[in-house]
C-alpha positions as CSV (number, residue, x, y, z in Angstrom):
1,M,17.5,-32.6,46.3
2,N,15.0,-34.5,44.1
3,K,12.2,-33.2,46.3
4,A,13.3,-29.6,45.9
5,L,13.6,-30.1,42.1
6,T,10.1,-31.6,42.0
7,V,8.7,-28.6,44.0
8,C,10.5,-26.2,41.7
9,T,9.2,-27.9,38.6
10,L,5.6,-27.9,40.0
11,E,5.9,-24.2,40.8
12,E,7.1,-23.5,37.3
13,Y,4.3,-25.6,35.9
14,K,1.7,-23.6,37.9
15,V,3.1,-20.3,36.7
16,M,3.2,-21.4,33.0
17,N,-0.3,-22.8,33.3
18,T,-1.6,-19.5,34.8
19,I,0.1,-17.5,32.0
20,T,-1.3,-19.8,29.3
21,K,-4.8,-19.5,30.7
22,K,-4.5,-15.7,30.8
23,L,-3.3,-15.5,27.2
24,T,-6.1,-17.8,26.1
25,K,-8.7,-15.8,27.9
26,D,-7.3,-12.5,26.4
27,L,-7.2,-14.1,22.9
28,R,-10.8,-15.3,23.2
29,R,-11.9,-11.8,24.3
30,E,-10.0,-9.9,21.7
31,W,-9.9,-12.4,18.8
32,S,-11.9,-10.0,16.6
33,W,-9.2,-7.4,16.8
34,Y,-6.6,-9.9,15.7
35,L,-8.9,-10.8,12.8
36,F,-9.0,-7.2,11.6
37,I,-5.2,-7.0,11.8
38,L,-4.8,-10.2,9.7
39,I,-6.7,-8.6,6.8
40,P,-4.1,-5.8,6.0
41,V,-1.3,-8.2,6.9
42,F,-2.4,-10.6,4.2
43,G,-2.9,-7.7,1.8
44,V,0.7,-6.6,2.4
45,I,2.0,-10.1,1.9
46,I,0.0,-10.8,-1.3
47,F,0.3,-7.4,-3.0
48,N,3.8,-6.3,-1.7
49,F,6.1,-9.1,-0.5
50,Y,5.0,-11.7,-3.0
51,P,5.5,-9.5,-6.1
52,L,8.8,-8.4,-4.7
53,A,10.0,-11.9,-4.2
54,K,8.7,-13.0,-7.6
55,T,10.5,-10.1,-9.3
56,L,13.7,-10.9,-7.5
57,L,13.4,-14.5,-8.7
58,M,12.6,-13.5,-12.3
59,S,15.7,-11.2,-12.3
60,F,17.8,-14.4,-12.2
61,Q,15.9,-16.1,-15.0
62,N,15.5,-15.8,-18.7
63,N,12.2,-15.5,-20.6
64,R,11.8,-19.3,-20.5
65,G,12.1,-19.4,-16.7
66,T,15.6,-21.0,-16.7
67,F,18.0,-19.9,-14.0
68,I,20.9,-18.0,-15.5
69,G,22.5,-16.3,-12.5
70,T,23.5,-12.7,-12.7
71,V,23.4,-12.5,-16.5
72,N,20.5,-10.1,-16.5
73,Y,22.3,-7.7,-14.2
74,E,25.4,-7.8,-16.4
75,I,23.3,-7.0,-19.5
76,L,21.5,-4.2,-17.6
77,F,24.7,-2.5,-16.4
78,K,26.2,-2.7,-19.9
79,D,23.1,-1.2,-21.5
80,D,23.7,2.4,-22.5
81,F,19.9,3.0,-22.6
82,F,19.7,2.1,-19.0
83,A,22.5,4.4,-18.1
84,L,20.7,7.2,-20.1
85,S,17.4,6.4,-18.2
86,T,19.2,6.6,-14.9
87,K,20.8,9.9,-15.8
88,N,17.5,11.4,-16.9
89,T,15.7,10.1,-13.8
90,V,18.3,11.6,-11.4
91,Y,18.5,14.9,-13.3
92,M,14.7,15.4,-13.4
93,G,14.3,14.2,-9.8
94,I,16.9,16.7,-8.4
95,L,15.5,19.5,-10.5
96,G,12.0,18.7,-9.4
97,I,12.9,18.6,-5.7
98,L,14.9,21.9,-5.9
99,L,11.8,23.6,-7.5
100,N,9.0,21.8,-5.6
101,L,10.0,21.9,-2.0
102,P,11.1,25.6,-1.7
103,L,8.1,26.9,-3.7
104,A,5.7,24.7,-1.7
105,F,7.1,25.9,1.6
106,I,7.0,29.5,0.6
107,M,3.4,29.2,-0.6
108,A,2.4,27.4,2.6
109,V,3.9,30.2,4.7
110,M,2.0,32.8,2.7
111,L,-1.2,30.7,2.9
112,N,-0.8,30.3,6.7
113,R,-0.8,34.1,7.0
114,V,-4.0,34.6,4.9
115,K,-6.9,35.5,7.2
116,I,-9.8,35.7,4.7
117,G,-10.5,33.1,2.1
118,Q,-7.9,30.5,3.3
119,S,-10.2,27.6,2.5
120,F,-10.7,28.9,-1.0
121,F,-6.9,29.0,-1.7
122,K,-6.5,25.5,-0.3
123,V,-9.1,24.2,-2.7
124,M,-7.4,26.0,-5.6
125,F,-4.0,24.4,-4.7
126,L,-5.6,21.0,-4.8
127,L,-7.6,21.4,-8.0
128,P,-4.7,20.3,-10.3
129,L,-4.5,17.0,-8.5
130,I,-8.1,16.1,-9.6
131,M,-6.9,16.0,-13.2
132,S,-5.1,12.9,-14.5
133,M,-1.5,13.3,-15.6
134,V,-2.4,12.3,-19.2
135,S,-4.9,15.2,-19.4
136,V,-2.3,17.6,-17.9
137,A,0.2,16.4,-20.5
138,Y,-2.1,17.2,-23.4
139,I,-2.9,20.6,-22.0
140,F,0.8,21.4,-21.7
141,K,1.5,20.1,-25.2
142,F,-0.9,22.9,-26.3
143,I,0.7,25.4,-23.9
144,F,4.3,24.4,-25.0
145,N,3.5,24.4,-28.7
146,P,6.8,25.0,-30.5
147,E,5.2,27.2,-33.1
148,P,5.5,31.0,-32.7
149,G,1.7,31.1,-32.1
150,G,2.0,28.8,-29.1
151,I,0.7,30.2,-25.8
152,M,4.1,30.2,-24.0
153,N,6.1,31.3,-27.1
154,Y,3.6,34.1,-27.7
155,F,3.9,35.3,-24.1
156,L,7.8,35.1,-24.2
157,G,7.8,36.9,-27.5
158,L,6.2,39.9,-25.9
159,F,9.6,40.3,-24.0
160,G,11.7,39.7,-27.1
161,I,12.6,36.1,-26.2
162,P,13.0,33.9,-29.3
163,V,10.7,30.9,-30.0
164,Q,11.5,27.8,-27.8
165,R,10.9,24.2,-28.9
166,W,9.9,23.0,-25.4
167,L,8.7,19.4,-25.5
168,T,10.1,18.8,-29.0
169,S,13.7,19.7,-28.1
170,P,16.1,17.1,-26.5
171,D,17.7,20.0,-24.6
172,Q,14.4,21.4,-23.2
173,A,12.1,18.4,-22.9
174,R,13.2,17.3,-19.4
175,E,12.9,20.8,-18.0
176,S,9.5,21.2,-19.6
177,V,8.2,18.0,-18.2
178,V,9.5,19.0,-14.7
179,L,7.5,22.3,-15.0
180,M,4.4,20.3,-16.1
181,H,4.8,18.0,-13.1
182,L,5.4,20.9,-10.8
183,W,2.2,22.6,-11.8
184,R,0.2,19.5,-11.0
185,G,1.9,18.3,-7.8
186,L,2.9,21.5,-6.1
187,G,-0.4,21.9,-4.3
188,Y,-0.1,18.6,-2.5
189,N,3.1,19.6,-0.7
190,V,1.7,23.0,0.0
191,I,-1.1,21.5,2.0
192,L,1.3,19.2,3.8
193,F,3.5,22.1,4.7
194,F,0.5,24.1,5.7
195,A,-0.6,21.4,8.1
196,G,2.8,21.3,9.6
197,L,2.8,25.1,10.1
198,Q,-0.5,24.8,12.0
199,S,1.2,22.6,14.6
200,V,3.9,25.3,15.5
201,P,2.9,27.1,18.7
202,T,2.1,30.8,18.2
203,E,3.7,31.5,21.6
204,Y,7.1,30.9,20.0
205,Y,6.6,33.6,17.4
206,E,5.3,36.0,20.0
207,A,8.3,35.5,22.2
208,A,10.6,35.9,19.3
209,S,8.9,39.2,18.3
210,I,9.4,40.5,21.8
211,D,13.1,39.7,21.5
212,G,13.3,41.6,18.2
213,A,13.6,38.7,15.8
214,N,12.7,39.4,12.2
215,E,10.7,37.1,9.9
216,A,13.7,35.4,8.5
217,H,15.0,34.5,12.0
218,K,11.5,33.2,13.0
219,I,11.4,30.9,10.0
220,W,15.0,29.7,10.4
221,H,15.1,29.2,14.2
222,I,11.4,28.4,14.9
223,T,9.4,27.2,11.9
224,L,12.0,24.9,10.3
225,P,13.1,23.1,13.5
226,C,9.4,22.6,14.6
227,M,8.5,21.2,11.2
228,K,11.4,18.7,11.0
229,N,9.1,15.7,10.8
230,T,6.9,17.2,8.2
231,L,10.0,18.3,6.1
232,T,11.4,14.8,6.3
233,F,8.2,13.2,5.3
234,V,7.6,15.6,2.3
235,Y,11.2,15.3,1.2
236,I,11.2,11.5,1.3
237,T,7.9,11.0,-0.4
238,T,8.7,13.6,-3.1
239,S,12.1,11.9,-3.8
240,I,10.4,8.5,-4.2
241,N,7.8,10.0,-6.5
242,M,10.5,11.6,-8.6
243,L,12.4,8.4,-9.0
244,K,9.1,6.6,-10.0
245,R,8.3,9.1,-12.8
246,F,6.4,7.4,-15.6
247,T,3.0,8.7,-16.6
248,D,4.1,12.2,-17.6
249,V,7.1,11.1,-19.7
250,Y,5.1,8.3,-21.3
251,A,2.3,10.7,-22.2
252,V,4.8,13.0,-23.9
253,G,7.5,10.8,-25.3
254,R,5.8,7.3,-25.5
255,E,8.0,4.2,-25.2
256,L,11.0,5.8,-27.0
257,G,11.2,8.6,-24.5
258,D,11.3,11.1,-27.3
259,P,12.7,13.5,-28.2
260,G,16.0,11.7,-28.6
261,G,15.6,9.6,-25.5
262,S,15.7,12.6,-23.3
263,L,12.5,11.5,-21.4
264,M,13.6,7.9,-20.9
265,T,13.3,7.2,-17.2
266,I,14.0,4.0,-15.2
267,I,10.3,3.1,-14.9
268,L,9.8,3.7,-18.6
269,Y,12.8,1.5,-19.3
270,I,11.2,-1.2,-17.1
271,Y,7.9,-0.8,-18.9
272,R,9.6,-1.1,-22.3
273,K,11.5,-4.2,-21.3
274,S,8.5,-5.9,-19.6
275,F,5.3,-4.8,-21.2
276,S,6.2,-3.2,-24.6
277,T,4.1,-4.1,-27.6
278,T,6.5,-2.4,-30.0
279,F,9.9,-3.7,-28.9
280,S,11.2,-7.2,-27.9
281,K,10.5,-7.9,-24.3
282,D,13.0,-9.3,-21.8
283,L,11.3,-9.9,-18.4
284,G,14.6,-10.9,-16.8
285,V,16.3,-7.6,-17.6
286,G,13.1,-5.7,-16.7
287,S,12.9,-7.5,-13.3
288,A,16.6,-6.7,-12.7
289,A,16.0,-3.0,-13.4
290,S,13.1,-3.1,-11.0
291,I,15.3,-4.6,-8.2
292,V,18.0,-1.9,-8.9
293,L,15.3,0.8,-8.6
294,F,14.0,-0.7,-5.4
295,L,17.5,-0.7,-3.9
296,I,18.1,2.9,-5.0
297,I,14.9,4.0,-3.3
298,L,15.7,1.9,-0.2
299,C,19.2,3.3,0.1
300,L,17.9,6.9,-0.5
301,T,15.2,6.5,2.2
302,A,17.7,5.0,4.7
303,I,20.2,7.8,4.1
304,N,17.4,10.4,4.5
305,F,16.4,8.9,7.8
306,F,20.0,8.6,8.9
307,L,20.7,12.3,8.2
308,T,17.5,13.6,9.7
309,E,16.9,11.4,12.6
310,R,17.5,13.0,16.0
311,S,16.9,12.0,19.6
312,D,14.1,13.4,21.7
313,T,16.5,16.0,23.2
314,G,17.1,17.5,19.7
315,I,20.8,16.5,19.8
316,P,22.0,14.6,16.7
317,R,22.8,11.0,17.3
318,K,26.3,9.8,17.0
319,S,27.0,8.2,13.7
320,F,27.9,4.6,13.3
321,F,31.4,5.5,12.0
322,A,32.1,7.6,15.1
323,K,31.1,4.7,17.4
324,W,33.3,2.4,15.3
325,R,36.3,4.7,15.6
326,R,36.0,4.8,19.4
327,R,36.2,1.0,19.4
């Protein structure tokens, strides 16, 4: 028995030795590729994971670096200003998504059917992205001038609509900022949708036309299912960008989120608590707000993937709760 055990051990040693030599040979031959991989890995660790870990640690500390437990989170959730910033962020985010995605998709469909000058229109859609958001904000301050002689008020006055206060009104400032952001960012989603439309086989539309399908049926039964991945990507990225709204509201309302705090968003709240030169800073509360926003975005992204993910057969996967009930 000892002899058999020794033979088995020797055989295992030979196999392991062969595998080790092969791995070493492969590593020596392809070490440069692993070196290239290490560069972005270190970048992610240094610029993503480390700041996140540091922010998480600071959310449990005061300004002196003393550990105080969950006090910062208790202060955060009792702060009416944080509740207001969350409400404004969610409201402007939902409104922006409801306006951006349908308009971008409709324009992409129209652009896809243009036969002459298609490249020209793609460039025109992308032109607003060249401008910084601060420049766009100053332009729209001029367009949305609350005086009767303002460009938008003058145009509406031609139809008998009374003067609007736009960015100076707490009741209209959020909608005005959403329109401003829509003008600048719509073209990006148009180009993404356009790229998705290019991947839909034309044979599907030809077969549907032979069967007598109209344009609405083609879009609903062919275009949208074939563009599922593009729609998911655009929806998730747009949702995240809406939750991280900062530059446009800061350019219009500054740190106070004026008028009347109607433009105070979560990112602006974090900036005010962490980097403000006007108000007292509290890095612990600002870090706690950052972690809350991170969790909101993480949960939103997970829910989006959960609702849109399907198997390769196109059949929706069974939910976790359905599996749990069967058990």
